[in-house]
RODREN-287574 format. One record per residue: residue in one letter; chain; x, y, z of N, C-alpha, C in turn. Coordinates in nm, 2 decimals, decimal comma. Atoms other than C-alpha are relative to their C-alpha. Example, Ala and Ser with C-alpha at 12.3 -4.5 7.8 and 13.67 -1.06 7.14 Angstrom:
<code->A	unit->A	n.u->0,09	n.v->-0,12	n.w->0,00	ca.u->1,23	ca.v->-0,45	ca.w->0,78	c.u->0,09	c.v->0,12	c.w->0,00>
<code->S	unit->A	n.u->-0,09	n.v->-0,11	n.w->0,00	ca.u->1,37	ca.v->-0,11	ca.w->0,71	c.u->-0,08	c.v->0,11	c.w->0,08>
This chain:
<code->M	unit->A	n.u->-0,03	n.v->0,03	n.w->0,14	ca.u->9,30	ca.v->0,67	ca.w->-13,34	c.u->0,14	c.v->-0,04	c.w->-0,01>
<code->A	unit->A	n.u->-0,14	n.v->0,02	n.w->0,00	ca.u->9,67	ca.v->0,69	ca.w->-13,29	c.u->0,04	c.v->-0,13	c.w->0,07>
<code->R	unit->A	n.u->-0,03	n.v->0,12	n.w->-0,08	ca.u->9,66	ca.v->0,40	ca.w->-13,04	c.u->-0,03	c.v->-0,12	c.w->-0,09>
<code->M	unit->A	n.u->0,04	n.v->0,11	n.w->0,09	ca.u->9,48	ca.v->0,18	ca.w->-13,30	c.u->0,11	c.v->-0,02	c.w->-0,11>
<code->R	unit->A	n.u->-0,11	n.v->0,01	n.w->0,10	ca.u->9,75	ca.v->0,27	ca.w->-13,56	c.u->0,12	c.v->-0,07	c.w->0,06>
<code->R	unit->A	n.u->-0,12	n.v->0,06	n.w->-0,06	ca.u->10,03	ca.v->0,18	ca.w->-13,32	c.u->-0,03	c.v->-0,15	c.w->0,02>
<code->L	unit->A	n.u->0,03	n.v->0,14	n.w->-0,02	ca.u->9,85	ca.v->-0,15	ca.w->-13,23	c.u->0,01	c.v->-0,07	c.w->-0,14>
<code->S	unit->A	n.u->-0,01	n.v->0,06	n.w->0,13	ca.u->9,81	ca.v->-0,22	ca.w->-13,60	c.u->0,14	c.v->-0,02	c.w->-0,05>
<code->L	unit->A	n.u->-0,14	n.v->0,01	n.w->0,04	ca.u->10,17	ca.v->-0,15	ca.w->-13,67	c.u->0,08	c.v->-0,10	c.w->0,08>
<code->A	unit->A	n.u->-0,06	n.v->0,10	n.w->-0,08	ca.u->10,28	ca.v->-0,36	ca.w->-13,38	c.u->-0,03	c.v->-0,14	c.w->-0,05>
<code->T	unit->A	n.u->0,05	n.v->0,13	n.w->0,04	ca.u->10,07	ca.v->-0,65	ca.w->-13,50	c.u->0,07	c.v->-0,03	c.w->-0,14>
<code->T	unit->A	n.u->-0,06	n.v->0,02	n.w->0,13	ca.u->10,21	ca.v->-0,61	ca.w->-13,85	c.u->0,15	c.v->-0,04	c.w->0,02>
<code->A	unit->A	n.u->-0,14	n.v->0,04	n.w->-0,03	ca.u->10,57	ca.v->-0,62	ca.w->-13,71	c.u->0,01	c.v->-0,14	c.w->0,05>
<code->V	unit->A	n.u->0,00	n.v->0,14	n.w->-0,06	ca.u->10,49	ca.v->-0,94	ca.w->-13,52	c.u->-0,02	c.v->-0,09	c.w->-0,12>
<code->L	unit->A	n.u->0,03	n.v->0,09	n.w->0,11	ca.u->10,35	ca.v->-1,09	ca.w->-13,84	c.u->0,13	c.v->-0,01	c.w->-0,09>
<code->I	unit->A	n.u->-0,12	n.v->0,01	n.w->0,08	ca.u->10,66	ca.v->-1,00	ca.w->-14,04	c.u->0,11	c.v->-0,08	c.w->0,06>
<code->L	unit->A	n.u->-0,10	n.v->0,08	n.w->-0,07	ca.u->10,89	ca.v->-1,14	ca.w->-13,78	c.u->-0,04	c.v->-0,15	c.w->0,02>
<code->S	unit->A	n.u->0,05	n.v->0,14	n.w->-0,02	ca.u->10,68	ca.v->-1,46	ca.w->-13,76	c.u->0,03	c.v->-0,08	c.w->-0,13>
<code->G	unit->A	n.u->-0,03	n.v->0,07	n.w->0,12	ca.u->10,79	ca.v->-1,56	ca.w->-14,11	c.u->0,10	c.v->-0,11	c.w->0,02>
<code->C	unit->A	n.u->-0,09	n.v->0,11	n.w->-0,03	ca.u->11,07	ca.v->-1,77	ca.w->-13,95	c.u->-0,07	c.v->-0,11	c.w->0,06>
<code->S	unit->A	n.u->0,06	n.v->0,12	n.w->-0,06	ca.u->11,00	ca.v->-2,12	ca.w->-13,84	c.u->0,02	c.v->0,01	c.w->0,15>
<code->Q	unit->A	n.u->0,00	n.v->-0,02	n.w->-0,15	ca.u->10,92	ca.v->-2,15	ca.w->-13,47	c.u->-0,06	c.v->-0,13	c.w->0,06>
<code->S	unit->A	n.u->0,05	n.v->0,11	n.w->-0,07	ca.u->10,83	ca.v->-2,40	ca.w->-13,21	c.u->-0,15	c.v->0,00	c.w->0,01>
<code->P	unit->A	n.u->0,15	n.v->0,00	n.w->-0,01	ca.u->10,46	ca.v->-2,51	ca.w->-13,18	c.u->-0,05	c.v->0,08	c.w->0,12>
<code->E	unit->A	n.u->0,05	n.v->-0,07	n.w->-0,12	ca.u->10,44	ca.v->-2,36	ca.w->-12,83	c.u->0,01	c.v->0,15	c.w->-0,03>
<code->K	unit->A	n.u->-0,02	n.v->-0,15	n.w->0,04	ca.u->10,58	ca.v->-2,02	ca.w->-12,96	c.u->-0,11	c.v->0,04	c.w->-0,10>
<code->A	unit->A	n.u->0,11	n.v->-0,03	n.w->0,11	ca.u->10,34	ca.v->-2,04	ca.w->-13,26	c.u->-0,13	c.v->0,02	c.w->0,07>
<code->A	unit->A	n.u->0,13	n.v->-0,01	n.w->-0,07	ca.u->10,05	ca.v->-2,10	ca.w->-13,03	c.u->-0,02	c.v->0,12	c.w->0,08>
<code->K	unit->A	n.u->0,01	n.v->-0,13	n.w->-0,08	ca.u->10,13	ca.v->-1,81	ca.w->-12,80	c.u->-0,01	c.v->0,12	c.w->-0,10>
<code->Q	unit->A	n.u->0,01	n.v->-0,11	n.w->0,10	ca.u->10,18	ca.v->-1,58	ca.w->-13,10	c.u->-0,14	c.v->0,00	c.w->-0,06>
<code->A	unit->A	n.u->0,14	n.v->0,00	n.w->0,06	ca.u->9,85	ca.v->-1,69	ca.w->-13,25	c.u->-0,10	c.v->0,05	c.w->0,10>
<code->R	unit->A	n.u->0,09	n.v->-0,05	n.w->-0,10	ca.u->9,67	ca.v->-1,63	ca.w->-12,92	c.u->0,02	c.v->0,15	c.w->0,02>
<code->D	unit->A	n.u->-0,03	n.v->-0,14	n.w->-0,01	ca.u->9,84	ca.v->-1,29	ca.w->-12,89	c.u->-0,06	c.v->0,08	c.w->-0,11>
<code->A	unit->A	n.u->0,05	n.v->-0,07	n.w->0,11	ca.u->9,75	ca.v->-1,19	ca.w->-13,24	c.u->-0,15	c.v->0,00	c.w->-0,01>
<code->A	unit->A	n.u->0,14	n.v->0,01	n.w->0,00	ca.u->9,40	ca.v->-1,31	ca.w->-13,21	c.u->-0,06	c.v->0,10	c.w->0,10>
<code->G	unit->A	n.u->0,05	n.v->-0,09	n.w->-0,11	ca.u->9,35	ca.v->-1,12	ca.w->-12,88	c.u->0,02	c.v->0,15	c.w->-0,04>
<code->S	unit->A	n.u->-0,03	n.v->-0,13	n.w->0,04	ca.u->9,51	ca.v->-0,81	ca.w->-13,02	c.u->-0,10	c.v->0,05	c.w->-0,11>
<code->W	unit->A	n.u->0,09	n.v->-0,04	n.w->0,11	ca.u->9,30	ca.v->-0,80	ca.w->-13,34	c.u->-0,15	c.v->0,00	c.w->0,05>
<code->G	unit->A	n.u->0,14	n.v->0,00	n.w->-0,06	ca.u->8,98	ca.v->-0,89	ca.w->-13,14	c.u->-0,02	c.v->0,13	c.w->0,07>
<code->A	unit->A	n.u->0,02	n.v->-0,13	n.w->-0,08	ca.u->9,04	ca.v->-0,59	ca.w->-12,91	c.u->0,00	c.v->0,12	c.w->-0,10>
<code->T	unit->A	n.u->0,00	n.v->-0,11	n.w->0,10	ca.u->9,13	ca.v->-0,37	ca.w->-13,21	c.u->-0,13	c.v->0,02	c.w->-0,07>
<code->L	unit->A	n.u->0,12	n.v->-0,01	n.w->0,07	ca.u->8,82	ca.v->-0,46	ca.w->-13,40	c.u->-0,12	c.v->0,05	c.w->0,09>
<code->S	unit->A	n.u->0,10	n.v->-0,04	n.w->-0,10	ca.u->8,60	ca.v->-0,41	ca.w->-13,09	c.u->0,01	c.v->0,15	c.w->0,02>
<code->A	unit->A	n.u->-0,02	n.v->-0,14	n.w->-0,03	ca.u->8,75	ca.v->-0,07	ca.w->-13,01	c.u->-0,03	c.v->0,08	c.w->-0,13>
<code->A	unit->A	n.u->0,02	n.v->-0,07	n.w->0,12	ca.u->8,74	ca.v->0,04	ca.w->-13,37	c.u->-0,15	c.v->0,01	c.w->-0,03>
<code->A	unit->A	n.u->0,15	n.v->0,00	n.w->0,02	ca.u->8,37	ca.v->-0,06	ca.w->-13,40	c.u->-0,07	c.v->0,10	c.w->0,09>
<code->E	unit->A	n.u->0,06	n.v->-0,09	n.w->-0,10	ca.u->8,29	ca.v->0,13	ca.w->-13,09	c.u->0,02	c.v->0,15	c.w->-0,04>
<code->R	unit->A	n.u->-0,03	n.v->-0,13	n.w->0,05	ca.u->8,47	ca.v->0,44	ca.w->-13,22	c.u->-0,08	c.v->0,04	c.w->-0,12>
<code->W	unit->A	n.u->0,08	n.v->-0,03	n.w->0,12	ca.u->8,30	ca.v->0,42	ca.w->-13,55	c.u->-0,15	c.v->0,02	c.w->0,03>
<code->S	unit->A	n.u->0,14	n.v->-0,02	n.w->-0,05	ca.u->7,96	ca.v->0,38	ca.w->-13,38	c.u->-0,02	c.v->0,13	c.w->0,06>
<code->G	unit->A	n.u->0,01	n.v->-0,13	n.w->-0,07	ca.u->8,03	ca.v->0,69	ca.w->-13,18	c.u->0,04	c.v->0,12	c.w->-0,09>
<code->G	unit->A	n.u->-0,04	n.v->-0,11	n.w->0,09	ca.u->8,14	ca.v->0,89	ca.w->-13,49	c.u->0,14	c.v->0,06	c.w->0,02>
<code->E	unit->A	n.u->-0,14	n.v->-0,05	n.w->-0,03	ca.u->8,50	ca.v->0,92	ca.w->-13,36	c.u->0,10	c.v->-0,03	c.w->-0,11>
<code->I	unit->A	n.u->-0,08	n.v->0,03	n.w->0,12	ca.u->8,65	ca.v->0,76	ca.w->-13,67	c.u->-0,09	c.v->-0,01	c.w->-0,12>
<code->S	unit->A	n.u->0,08	n.v->0,00	n.w->0,12	ca.u->8,54	ca.v->0,78	ca.w->-14,03	c.u->-0,03	c.v->-0,15	c.w->-0,05>
<code->T	unit->A	n.u->0,03	n.v->0,13	n.w->0,06	ca.u->8,38	ca.v->0,50	ca.w->-14,22	c.u->0,12	c.v->-0,06	c.w->-0,08>
<code->R	unit->A	n.u->-0,12	n.v->0,04	n.w->0,08	ca.u->8,68	ca.v->0,48	ca.w->-14,46	c.u->0,11	c.v->-0,05	c.w->0,09>
<code->Y	unit->A	n.u->-0,10	n.v->0,05	n.w->-0,10	ca.u->8,92	ca.v->0,44	ca.w->-14,16	c.u->-0,04	c.v->-0,13	c.w->0,05>
<code->F	unit->A	n.u->0,05	n.v->0,13	n.w->-0,06	ca.u->8,71	ca.v->0,17	ca.w->-14,01	c.u->0,01	c.v->-0,11	c.w->-0,10>
<code->Q	unit->A	n.u->-0,01	n.v->0,10	n.w->0,10	ca.u->8,69	ca.v->-0,01	ca.w->-14,34	c.u->0,15	c.v->-0,05	c.w->-0,02>
<code->T	unit->A	n.u->-0,14	n.v->0,03	n.w->0,01	ca.u->9,07	ca.v->0,00	ca.w->-14,36	c.u->0,04	c.v->-0,09	c.w->0,12>
<code->V	unit->A	n.u->-0,03	n.v->0,09	n.w->-0,11	ca.u->9,10	ca.v->-0,15	ca.w->-14,01	c.u->-0,05	c.v->-0,14	c.w->-0,02>
<code->V	unit->A	n.u->0,07	n.v->0,13	n.w->0,03	ca.u->8,86	ca.v->-0,43	ca.w->-14,10	c.u->0,08	c.v->-0,07	c.w->-0,11>
<code->M	unit->A	n.u->-0,07	n.v->0,06	n.w->0,11	ca.u->9,05	ca.v->-0,50	ca.w->-14,42	c.u->0,14	c.v->-0,05	c.w->0,05>
<code->Q	unit->A	n.u->-0,13	n.v->0,04	n.w->-0,06	ca.u->9,39	ca.v->-0,50	ca.w->-14,24	c.u->-0,01	c.v->-0,12	c.w->0,09>
<code->A	unit->A	n.u->0,02	n.v->0,12	n.w->-0,09	ca.u->9,25	ca.v->-0,74	ca.w->-13,98	c.u->-0,02	c.v->-0,12	c.w->-0,08>
<code->Q	unit->A	n.u->0,02	n.v->0,12	n.w->0,08	ca.u->9,13	ca.v->-0,98	ca.w->-14,25	c.u->0,13	c.v->-0,05	c.w->-0,06>
<code->I	unit->A	n.u->-0,13	n.v->0,04	n.w->0,06	ca.u->9,47	ca.v->-0,98	ca.w->-14,42	c.u->0,09	c.v->-0,05	c.w->0,10>
<code->S	unit->A	n.u->-0,09	n.v->0,05	n.w->-0,11	ca.u->9,67	ca.v->-1,01	ca.w->-14,10	c.u->-0,04	c.v->-0,13	c.w->0,06>
<code->L	unit->A	n.u->0,05	n.v->0,13	n.w->-0,07	ca.u->9,45	ca.v->-1,28	ca.w->-13,95	c.u->0,02	c.v->-0,12	c.w->-0,10>
<code->Q	unit->A	n.u->-0,03	n.v->0,10	n.w->0,09	ca.u->9,48	ca.v->-1,48	ca.w->-14,27	c.u->0,14	c.v->-0,05	c.w->0,00>
<code->K	unit->A	n.u->-0,15	n.v->0,03	n.w->-0,01	ca.u->9,86	ca.v->-1,46	ca.w->-14,26	c.u->0,03	c.v->-0,07	c.w->0,13>
<code->E	unit->A	n.u->-0,03	n.v->0,06	n.w->-0,13	ca.u->9,87	ca.v->-1,54	ca.w->-13,89	c.u->-0,05	c.v->-0,14	c.w->0,01>
<code->A	unit->A	n.u->0,06	n.v->0,13	n.w->0,00	ca.u->9,64	ca.v->-1,84	ca.w->-13,94	c.u->0,09	c.v->-0,10	c.w->-0,08>
<code->Q	unit->A	n.u->-0,08	n.v->0,08	n.w->0,08	ca.u->9,86	ca.v->-1,97	ca.w->-14,21	c.u->0,13	c.v->-0,04	c.w->0,07>
<code->T	unit->A	n.u->-0,13	n.v->0,02	n.w->-0,08	ca.u->10,18	ca.v->-1,93	ca.w->-14,00	c.u->-0,03	c.v->-0,09	c.w->0,11>
<code->A	unit->A	n.u->0,03	n.v->0,09	n.w->-0,12	ca.u->10,01	ca.v->-2,09	ca.w->-13,70	c.u->-0,02	c.v->-0,15	c.w->-0,05>
<code->R	unit->A	n.u->0,02	n.v->0,13	n.w->0,05	ca.u->9,90	ca.v->-2,39	ca.w->-13,91	c.u->0,13	c.v->-0,07	c.w->-0,04>
<code->Q	unit->A	n.u->-0,13	n.v->0,06	n.w->0,05	ca.u->10,25	ca.v->-2,44	ca.w->-14,06	c.u->0,08	c.v->-0,04	c.w->0,12>
<code->S	unit->A	n.u->-0,08	n.v->0,03	n.w->-0,12	ca.u->10,41	ca.v->-2,44	ca.w->-13,71	c.u->-0,06	c.v->-0,09	c.w->0,10>
<code->G	unit->A	n.u->0,06	n.v->0,08	n.w->-0,11	ca.u->10,15	ca.v->-2,61	ca.w->-13,49	c.u->-0,13	c.v->-0,06	c.w->-0,04>
<code->G	unit->A	n.u->0,12	n.v->0,07	n.w->0,04	ca.u->9,85	ca.v->-2,73	ca.w->-13,69	c.u->-0,12	c.v->0,08	c.w->0,02>
<code->D	unit->A	n.u->0,13	n.v->-0,07	n.w->-0,01	ca.u->9,48	ca.v->-2,64	ca.w->-13,69	c.u->-0,03	c.v->0,05	c.w->0,14>
<code->A	unit->A	n.u->0,03	n.v->-0,04	n.w->-0,14	ca.u->9,46	ca.v->-2,63	ca.w->-13,31	c.u->0,07	c.v->0,13	c.w->0,03>
<code->T	unit->A	n.u->-0,07	n.v->-0,12	n.w->-0,03	ca.u->9,72	ca.v->-2,36	ca.w->-13,30	c.u->-0,06	c.v->0,12	c.w->-0,07>
<code->A	unit->A	n.u->0,07	n.v->-0,11	n.w->0,08	ca.u->9,53	ca.v->-2,15	ca.w->-13,56	c.u->-0,14	c.v->0,03	c.w->0,05>
<code->A	unit->A	n.u->0,14	n.v->-0,02	n.w->-0,05	ca.u->9,20	ca.v->-2,19	ca.w->-13,38	c.u->-0,04	c.v->0,13	c.w->0,05>
<code->P	unit->A	n.u->0,04	n.v->-0,14	n.w->-0,05	ca.u->9,20	ca.v->-1,86	ca.w->-13,19	c.u->0,00	c.v->0,10	c.w->-0,11>
<code->V	unit->A	n.u->0,00	n.v->-0,10	n.w->0,11	ca.u->9,29	ca.v->-1,67	ca.w->-13,50	c.u->-0,12	c.v->-0,02	c.w->-0,09>
<code->D	unit->A	n.u->0,12	n.v->0,03	n.w->0,08	ca.u->9,02	ca.v->-1,85	ca.w->-13,70	c.u->-0,13	c.v->0,05	c.w->0,07>
<code->A	unit->A	n.u->0,12	n.v->-0,04	n.w->-0,07	ca.u->8,77	ca.v->-1,77	ca.w->-13,43	c.u->-0,03	c.v->0,15	c.w->-0,01>
<code->V	unit->A	n.u->0,01	n.v->-0,14	n.w->0,01	ca.u->8,84	ca.v->-1,40	ca.w->-13,44	c.u->-0,03	c.v->0,04	c.w->-0,15>
<code->A	unit->A	n.u->0,02	n.v->-0,03	n.w->0,14	ca.u->8,86	ca.v->-1,40	ca.w->-13,82	c.u->-0,15	c.v->-0,03	c.w->-0,05>
<code->S	unit->A	n.u->0,14	n.v->0,04	n.w->0,04	ca.u->8,51	ca.v->-1,56	ca.w->-13,84	c.u->-0,10	c.v->0,12	c.w->0,01>
<code->H	unit->A	n.u->0,09	n.v->-0,12	n.w->-0,02	ca.u->8,36	ca.v->-1,22	ca.w->-13,74	c.u->0,03	c.v->0,11	c.w->-0,10>
<code->V	unit->A	n.u->-0,05	n.v->-0,11	n.w->0,09	ca.u->8,55	ca.v->-1,01	ca.w->-14,00	c.u->-0,10	c.v->0,03	c.w->-0,11>
<code->S	unit->A	n.u->0,09	n.v->-0,03	n.w->0,11	ca.u->8,30	ca.v->-1,06	ca.w->-14,28	c.u->-0,13	c.v->0,06	c.w->0,05>
<code->T	unit->A	n.u->0,12	n.v->-0,06	n.w->-0,06	ca.u->8,01	ca.v->-0,97	ca.w->-14,05	c.u->0,03	c.v->0,15	c.w->0,02>
<code->L	unit->A	n.u->-0,04	n.v->-0,14	n.w->-0,02	ca.u->8,20	ca.v->-0,65	ca.w->-13,96	c.u->0,00	c.v->0,08	c.w->-0,14>
<code->A	unit->A	n.u->0,00	n.v->-0,07	n.w->0,13	ca.u->8,26	ca.v->-0,57	ca.w->-14,33	c.u->-0,14	c.v->0,02	c.w->-0,05>
<code->D	unit->A	n.u->0,13	n.v->-0,02	n.w->0,04	ca.u->7,90	ca.v->-0,63	ca.w->-14,41	c.u->-0,07	c.v->0,11	c.w->0,07>
<code->A	unit->A	n.u->0,06	n.v->-0,11	n.w->-0,08	ca.u->7,79	ca.v->-0,40	ca.w->-14,13	c.u->0,04	c.v->0,13	c.w->-0,05>
<code->V	unit->A	n.u->-0,05	n.v->-0,12	n.w->0,05	ca.u->8,01	ca.v->-0,13	ca.w->-14,26	c.u->-0,07	c.v->0,04	c.w->-0,13>
<code->R	unit->A	n.u->0,07	n.v->-0,03	n.w->0,13	ca.u->7,87	ca.v->-0,16	ca.w->-14,61	c.u->-0,14	c.v->0,04	c.w->0,01>
<code->R	unit->A	n.u->0,14	n.v->-0,03	n.w->-0,03	ca.u->7,52	ca.v->-0,14	ca.w->-14,47	c.u->-0,01	c.v->0,13	c.w->0,08>
<code->G	unit->A	n.u->0,01	n.v->-0,12	n.w->-0,09	ca.u->7,61	ca.v->0,15	ca.w->-14,24	c.u->-0,06	c.v->-0,04	c.w->0,13>
<code->D	unit->A	n.u->0,07	n.v->0,04	n.w->-0,12	ca.u->7,48	ca.v->-0,06	ca.w->-13,95	c.u->0,10	c.v->0,00	c.w->0,12>
<code->R	unit->A	n.u->-0,10	n.v->-0,01	n.w->-0,10	ca.u->7,69	ca.v->0,06	ca.w->-13,66	c.u->-0,03	c.v->-0,09	c.w->0,12>
<code->A	unit->A	n.u->0,04	n.v->0,09	n.w->-0,12	ca.u->7,50	ca.v->-0,15	ca.w->-13,39	c.u->0,05	c.v->-0,14	c.w->-0,04>
<code->A	unit->A	n.u->-0,05	n.v->0,14	n.w->0,04	ca.u->7,58	ca.v->-0,47	ca.w->-13,59	c.u->0,15	c.v->0,00	c.w->0,00>
<code->A	unit->A	n.u->-0,14	n.v->-0,01	n.w->0,00	ca.u->7,94	ca.v->-0,36	ca.w->-13,62	c.u->0,05	c.v->-0,02	c.w->0,14>
<code->V	unit->A	n.u->-0,04	n.v->0,01	n.w->-0,14	ca.u->7,97	ca.v->-0,31	ca.w->-13,24	c.u->-0,02	c.v->-0,15	c.w->0,05>
<code->D	unit->A	n.u->0,02	n.v->0,14	n.w->-0,04	ca.u->7,81	ca.v->-0,65	ca.w->-13,18	c.u->0,10	c.v->-0,10	c.w->-0,06>
<code->A	unit->A	n.u->-0,10	n.v->0,09	n.w->0,07	ca.u->8,04	ca.v->-0,82	ca.w->-13,43	c.u->0,14	c.v->0,02	c.w->0,06>
<code->G	unit->A	n.u->-0,13	n.v->-0,03	n.w->-0,06	ca.u->8,34	ca.v->-0,64	ca.w->-13,28	c.u->0,02	c.v->-0,06	c.w->0,14>
<code->H	unit->A	n.u->0,00	n.v->0,06	n.w->-0,13	ca.u->8,25	ca.v->-0,75	ca.w->-12,93	c.u->0,01	c.v->-0,15	c.w->-0,01>
<code->A	unit->A	n.u->-0,01	n.v->0,15	n.w->0,01	ca.u->8,20	ca.v->-1,11	ca.w->-13,05	c.u->0,14	c.v->-0,04	c.w->-0,04>
<code->A	unit->A	n.u->-0,13	n.v->0,03	n.w->0,04	ca.u->8,54	ca.v->-1,10	ca.w->-13,22	c.u->0,10	c.v->0,00	c.w->0,13>
<code->A	unit->A	n.u->-0,08	n.v->-0,01	n.w->-0,11	ca.u->8,70	ca.v->-0,98	ca.w->-12,90	c.u->-0,02	c.v->-0,11	c.w->0,11>
<code->S	unit->A	n.u->0,03	n.v->0,10	n.w->-0,10	ca.u->8,53	ca.v->-1,24	ca.w->-12,68	c.u->0,06	c.v->-0,14	c.w->-0,05>
<code->E	unit->A	n.u->-0,05	n.v->0,13	n.w->0,05	ca.u->8,67	ca.v->-1,52	ca.w->-12,90	c.u->0,14	c.v->-0,03	c.w->0,05>
<code->A	unit->A	n.u->-0,14	n.v->0,02	n.w->-0,04	ca.u->9,03	ca.v->-1,46	ca.w->-12,79	c.u->0,04	c.v->0,12	c.w->0,09>
<code->P	unit->A	n.u->-0,03	n.v->-0,12	n.w->-0,08	ca.u->9,05	ca.v->-1,21	ca.w->-12,50	c.u->0,15	c.v->0,03	c.w->0,01>
<code->A	unit->A	n.u->-0,14	n.v->-0,04	n.w->-0,01	ca.u->9,38	ca.v->-1,02	ca.w->-12,50	c.u->0,05	c.v->-0,02	c.w->0,14>
<code->E	unit->A	n.u->-0,06	n.v->0,02	n.w->-0,13	ca.u->9,61	ca.v->-1,11	ca.w->-12,22	c.u->0,02	c.v->0,13	c.w->0,07>
<code->K	unit->A	n.u->-0,02	n.v->-0,12	n.w->-0,08	ca.u->9,61	ca.v->-0,86	ca.w->-11,94	c.u->0,15	c.v->0,01	c.w->0,05>
<code->T	unit->A	n.u->-0,13	n.v->-0,02	n.w->-0,05	ca.u->9,95	ca.v->-0,72	ca.w->-11,85	c.u->-0,01	c.v->0,04	c.w->0,14>
<code->P	unit->A	n.u->0,01	n.v->-0,03	n.w->-0,14	ca.u->10,01	ca.v->-0,72	ca.w->-11,48	c.u->0,04	c.v->0,15	c.w->0,03>
<code->P	unit->A	n.u->-0,04	n.v->-0,14	n.w->-0,03	ca.u->10,03	ca.v->-0,37	ca.w->-11,33	c.u->0,15	c.v->0,00	c.w->0,05>
<code->V	unit->A	n.u->-0,14	n.v->-0,02	n.w->-0,05	ca.u->10,38	ca.v->-0,24	ca.w->-11,26	c.u->-0,01	c.v->0,08	c.w->0,13>
<code->A	unit->A	n.u->-0,01	n.v->-0,06	n.w->-0,13	ca.u->10,45	ca.v->-0,15	ca.w->-10,90	c.u->0,08	c.v->0,13	c.w->-0,01>
<code->R	unit->A	n.u->-0,06	n.v->-0,13	n.w->0,00	ca.u->10,54	ca.v->0,22	ca.w->-10,86	c.u->0,05	c.v->0,03	c.w->0,14>
<code->P	unit->A	n.u->-0,05	n.v->-0,04	n.w->-0,13	ca.u->10,77	ca.v->0,33	ca.w->-10,58	c.u->-0,08	c.v->0,12	c.w->0,06>
<code->Q	unit->A	n.u->0,09	n.v->-0,11	n.w->-0,07	ca.u->10,58	ca.v->0,55	ca.w->-10,33	c.u->0,09	c.v->0,11	c.w->0,05>
């Protein structure tokens, strides 16, 4: 739960900093990163909610924050690089209403499916492992 909060705060910070104009390449990378991050967050939160590890209210908040942040990110991406730049964000955002509906119905399986679908739209970039001295 703390990890999701940190991820949400980090994403929010990225969105705040993105208010400045930027190159189309930078906007595209930021859009991909935000889409991947939110996709992973929604998937993880849906799994945690399905398993009873987080409350319905908390999950609703995550979904609502995702919707708001993804809308802002899509707008920023469009302004800097056009529709193609915003496409990964739009793809993840297309699953948010399904998640919200699943929460309203209490359908945990549908939420997990929608969370996985959101994550598969824009897989988060894997960070290469750091070599540790032996």
